[in-house]
C-alpha positions, -999 to 999 in steps of 0.1 A, spaced: -92 -278 138 -70 -303 156 -68 -340 149 -88 -363 172 -63 -391 180 -90 -416 188 -108 -411 155 -74 -410 137 -65 -445 149 -99 -458 138 -95 -441 104 -61 -456 99 -74 -490 107 -104 -487 84 -84 -473 54 -55 -497 58 -79 -526 57 -93 -516 23 -125 -500 36 -142 -470 23 -153 -443 47 -186 -428 37 -201 -394 46 -231 -412 60 -237 -445 79 -270 -459 90 -284 -456 125 -300 -487 142 -333 -476 127 -318 -474 92 -317 -436 90 -287 -419 74 -265 -401 100 -231 -384 96 -201 -406 100 -177 -389 125 -147 -406 107 -156 -389 75 -162 -356 92 -128 -359 110 -110 -364 77 -127 -335 60 -121 -312 89 -83 -320 88 -80 -330 51 -45 -315 45 -31 -334 75 -47 -367 65 -34 -363 29 1 -355 41 2 -384 66 -10 -409 41 14 -396 14 43 -401 39 32 -437 42 31 -443 5 -6 -439 0 -28 -414 -18 -60 -404 0 -88 -403 -26 -116 -381 -15 -149 -372 -30 -177 -351 -15 -193 -383 -1 -166 -409 5 -128 -414 9 -105 -444 5 -68 -451 0 -48 -459 -32 -12 -468 -36 8 -436 -42 22 -453 -73 -13 -451 -88 -28 -485 -92 -44 -479 -125 -67 -506 -138 -88 -531 -120 -76 -550 -90 -88 -585 -82 -110 -572 -54 -125 -544 -75 -134 -569 -102 -152 -591 -77 -170 -560 -64 -181 -551 -100 -193 -587 -106 -214 -587 -75 -229 -553 -84 -237 -567 -119 -255 -596 -103 -275 -572 -81 -283 -550 -111 -295 -581 -130 -317 -592 -101 -334 -558 -99 -341 -559 -137 -353 -595 -138 -377 -589 -109 -389 -554 -119 -375 -536 -89 -368 -499 -89 -332 -488 -84 -344 -473 -51 -345 -508 -37 -307 -505 -33 -302 -467 -33 -327 -454 -8 -324 -459 30 -361 -469 29 -354 -498 5 -330 -527 10 -321 -562 -2 -330 -589 23 -315 -623 28 -344 -637 8 -335 -614 -21 -300 -629 -21 -314 -664 -21 -334 -656 -52 -304 -638 -67 -283 -670 -65 -308 -687 -88 -306 -662 -117 -292 -678 -149 -254 -675 -152 -248 -664 -116 -229 -696 -110 -208 -690 -141 -201 -654 -130 -191 -664 -95 -168 -692 -109 -152 -669 -135 -145 -643 -108 -131 -670 -85 -159 -667 -60 -167 -703 -56 -201 -718 -51 -235 -708 -63 -255 -713 -31 -272 -683 -16 -250 -687 15 -219 -684 -6 -234 -653 -25 -244 -637 8 -209 -644 22 -193 -627 -7 -217 -597 -4 -208 -593 33 -171 -597 28 -167 -576 -4 -195 -551 -2 -206 -546 34 -173 -550 52 -156 -526 27 -183 -499 30 -199 -503 -5 -231 -515 11 -246 -506 44 -266 -530 67 -298 -517 81 -296 -533 115 -333 -532 124 -344 -550 92 -313 -570 84 -314 -556 48 -287 -539 27 -285 -507 7 -257 -491 -13 -235 -465 5 -226 -433 -12 -195 -450 -26 -216 -480 -37 -240 -457 -55 -211 -441 -74 -195 -475 -83 -229 -489 -94 -236 -459 -116 -201 -461 -131 -206 -498 -137 -240 -493 -154 -225 -466 -176 -197 -488 -187 -213 -523 -185 -208 -533 -221 -171 -523 -221 -166 -540 -188 -182 -572 -200 -161 -571 -233 -129 -569 -212 -140 -600 -193 -138 -625 -222 -166 -650 -224 -184 -637 -193 -221 -642 -197 -240 -610 -204 -263 -598 -176 
C-alpha cells in the first residue's frame, strides 16, 4: 500500500502532540468505528516505524493502539503519565464506592457523565490526590478539566458526542487494567498518597 499524505500529516500532528491513536473511535451515535489513522499506520507500518525512528522517536504499536516514545527509551513514569494514572485511580475508586460495574467505563453503551465527575470530586481524599499530583483544585470543574486535558484529548478516553459521556478507549482499557494489577505497588511508590 502507499502512504496517504493527508492522513500522514494528521498522524504526525496527533502523535507529536502526545496523543494515542486507537483502532476505534466513536461515531456521533456512540458506536465504535474504525479510525482511518490507525488503519493507515497498520497498512504502512514499516514506513511509519522508519520515519519516526529517523526523527528520534520509537513508534509503539499494539493490536489496538499506537503512540510515540523517545527513541532513547523513556523508562519509568513521566509527569503526564503519573497524572493519568492518578485520574484513572480516582475513576476506579468512584466505580467501587458507587457499586458501578467496570462496563460503565469500558463498554460503548456505558459512560461517565458530567454528573458522575461532580460526584467523583467529592470522594474522600480526591482533593489530596489532585494536590499531590499537582492538579490544583478539588472542584468538579477542575476535575472535569483535567479529565478532558489528560484523558480525552490524549485518546485515553473517548467522548460519546450524543450523550456527552465518556468511556475508556482501547489504550485507556489497557492502562486501567495495568494500573489495577499494580495498584498497590504504584501507591507505595507515591509516598504518603492516600489509598483508594
